[in-house]
C-alpha positions as YAML, in Angstrom:
chain: A
units: angstrom
residues:
- id: 1
  name: MET
  ca: [4.67, 15.95, 10.36]
- id: 2
  name: LYS
  ca: [2.49, 15.35, 7.17]
- id: 3
  name: ASP
  ca: [-1.31, 16.46, 6.41]
- id: 4
  name: LYS
  ca: [-3.94, 14.55, 4.81]
- id: 5
  name: ALA
  ca: [-2.47, 15.10, 1.24]
- id: 6
  name: GLY
  ca: [1.08, 13.99, 2.09]
- id: 7
  name: HIS
  ca: [2.57, 17.55, 2.27]
- id: 8
  name: SER
  ca: [4.92, 18.72, 5.08]
- id: 9
  name: GLY
  ca: [3.72, 20.96, 7.50]
- id: 10
  name: THR
  ca: [3.94, 24.32, 5.64]
- id: 11
  name: LYS
  ca: [1.17, 26.77, 5.53]
- id: 12
  name: ALA
  ca: [0.22, 26.26, 1.81]
- id: 13
  name: GLY
  ca: [0.06, 22.40, 2.83]
- id: 14
  name: HIS
  ca: [-1.95, 22.80, 5.98]
- id: 15
  name: VAL
  ca: [-5.00, 20.80, 6.51]
- id: 16
  name: PRO
  ca: [-6.90, 22.12, 9.49]
- id: 17
  name: ASN
  ca: [-8.40, 19.68, 11.97]
- id: 18
  name: CYS
  ca: [-11.87, 21.62, 11.56]
- id: 19
  name: PRO
  ca: [-12.61, 24.54, 9.78]
- id: 20
  name: SER
  ca: [-12.00, 27.03, 12.47]
- id: 21
  name: ASP
  ca: [-8.45, 25.65, 13.21]
- id: 22
  name: LYS
  ca: [-6.44, 28.79, 13.40]
- id: 23
  name: ALA
  ca: [-8.65, 30.52, 10.74]
- id: 24
  name: GLY
  ca: [-8.43, 34.12, 10.87]
- id: 25
  name: GLN
  ca: [-5.66, 34.26, 13.23]
- id: 26
  name: ASP
  ca: [-3.14, 35.03, 10.70]
- id: 27
  name: GLY
  ca: [-5.59, 37.15, 8.36]
- id: 28
  name: THR
  ca: [-6.75, 34.23, 6.37]
- id: 29
  name: PRO
  ca: [-10.58, 34.14, 6.37]
- id: 30
  name: PRO
  ca: [-12.09, 30.92, 7.36]
- id: 31
  name: TYR
  ca: [-13.58, 30.16, 3.94]
- id: 32
  name: ARG
  ca: [-10.49, 30.10, 2.38]
- id: 33
  name: VAL
  ca: [-8.61, 27.97, 4.70]
- id: 34
  name: SER
  ca: [-11.26, 25.55, 4.29]
- id: 35
  name: GLN
  ca: [-11.11, 25.99, 0.29]
- id: 36
  name: VAL
  ca: [-7.17, 25.17, 0.51]
- id: 37
  name: SER
  ca: [-8.00, 22.03, 2.63]
- id: 38
  name: ARG
  ca: [-10.65, 20.78, 0.08]
- id: 39
  name: LEU
  ca: [-8.01, 21.49, -2.73]
- id: 40
  name: SER
  ca: [-5.29, 19.29, -1.00]
- id: 41
  name: GLN
  ca: [-7.66, 16.63, -0.69]
- id: 42
  name: LYS
  ca: [-8.71, 16.98, -4.62]
- id: 43
  name: LEU
  ca: [-5.12, 17.05, -5.48]
- id: 44
  name: ALA
  ca: [-4.40, 14.05, -3.36]
- id: 45
  name: SER
  ca: [-7.07, 12.22, -5.47]
- id: 46
  name: ILE
  ca: [-5.28, 13.24, -9.08]
- id: 47
  name: HIS
  ca: [-2.93, 10.46, -10.11]
- id: 48
  name: CYS
  ca: [-2.36, 11.34, -13.89]
- id: 49
  name: ILE
  ca: [-0.51, 14.41, -15.34]
- id: 50
  name: ASP
  ca: [-3.52, 15.02, -17.90]
- id: 51
  name: GLU
  ca: [-6.08, 14.94, -15.06]
- id: 52
  name: LEU
  ca: [-4.09, 17.42, -13.25]
- id: 53
  name: TYR
  ca: [-3.77, 19.51, -16.42]
- id: 54
  name: GLY
  ca: [-7.47, 19.48, -16.80]
- id: 55
  name: PHE
  ca: [-8.21, 20.40, -13.17]
- id: 56
  name: ALA
  ca: [-5.51, 23.16, -13.03]
- id: 57
  name: ASN
  ca: [-6.47, 24.95, -16.34]
- id: 58
  name: ARG
  ca: [-10.10, 24.34, -15.89]
- id: 59
  name: ARG
  ca: [-10.98, 27.85, -17.29]
- id: 60
  name: LYS
  ca: [-9.15, 27.23, -20.63]
- id: 61
  name: VAL
  ca: [-10.31, 23.71, -20.98]
- id: 62
  name: LEU
  ca: [-14.06, 24.63, -20.34]
- id: 63
  name: GLY
  ca: [-13.68, 28.03, -22.16]
- id: 64
  name: ILE
  ca: [-15.26, 29.77, -19.18]
- id: 65
  name: TYR
  ca: [-13.25, 32.91, -18.29]
- id: 66
  name: ASP
  ca: [-15.66, 34.59, -16.26]
- id: 67
  name: GLU
  ca: [-14.13, 34.92, -12.70]
- id: 68
  name: ASN
  ca: [-17.59, 35.06, -11.23]
- id: 69
  name: VAL
  ca: [-18.18, 31.38, -12.42]
- id: 70
  name: ILE
  ca: [-14.83, 30.17, -12.08]
- id: 71
  name: PRO
  ca: [-12.29, 32.16, -10.19]
- id: 72
  name: LYS
  ca: [-8.64, 32.17, -10.95]
- id: 73
  name: TRP
  ca: [-6.42, 30.26, -8.23]
- id: 74
  name: THR
  ca: [-5.01, 32.34, -5.66]
- id: 75
  name: ASP
  ca: [-0.95, 32.04, -5.59]
- id: 76
  name: GLU
  ca: [-1.28, 29.75, -2.50]
- id: 77
  name: GLU
  ca: [-3.44, 27.10, -4.52]
- id: 78
  name: VAL
  ca: [-1.01, 27.36, -7.58]
- id: 79
  name: ALA
  ca: [1.65, 26.34, -5.13]
- id: 80
  name: LEU
  ca: [-0.12, 23.27, -4.25]
- id: 81
  name: ILE
  ca: [-1.15, 22.51, -7.73]
- id: 82
  name: VAL
  ca: [2.57, 22.94, -8.93]
- id: 83
  name: GLU
  ca: [3.66, 20.81, -6.00]
- id: 84
  name: ARG
  ca: [1.33, 18.04, -6.81]
- id: 85
  name: LYS
  ca: [2.68, 18.11, -10.43]
- id: 86
  name: PHE
  ca: [6.07, 17.84, -9.41]
- id: 87
  name: GLU
  ca: [5.17, 14.81, -7.30]
- id: 88
  name: LEU
  ca: [3.36, 13.14, -10.43]
- id: 89
  name: GLN
  ca: [6.37, 13.65, -12.48]
- id: 90
  name: LYS
  ca: [8.52, 12.20, -10.27]
- id: 91
  name: LEU
  ca: [6.22, 9.05, -9.62]
- id: 92
  name: ALA
  ca: [6.29, 9.00, -13.65]
- id: 93
  name: ALA
  ca: [9.90, 9.10, -13.87]
- id: 94
  name: LYS
  ca: [10.22, 6.02, -11.40]
- id: 95
  name: GLY
  ca: [7.71, 4.24, -13.83]
- id: 96
  name: LYS
  ca: [4.86, 4.12, -11.33]
- id: 97
  name: ARG
  ca: [2.32, 6.27, -12.99]
- id: 98
  name: LYS
  ca: [1.73, 7.57, -16.44]
...
């Protein structure tokens, strides 16, 4: 089964039907599940490696390193970003995207 972002039904790629869907049952706070869902949707809307680079490295690109302003990505979020990077690289190799 694939979620809205096209990821297989792994925990990292899980997009809940509603913000409270299983939130907290595995120890994950509801707000974090919601943020991962929003991240999956954002990543699905990115179709260019350069745009993904700017998004993934937003702290470096913007020159803002204060974690209160722009927090670091969690391991789960990094996994989603890297997965999208590989998807875009595959598409580029096939000549479908730059």
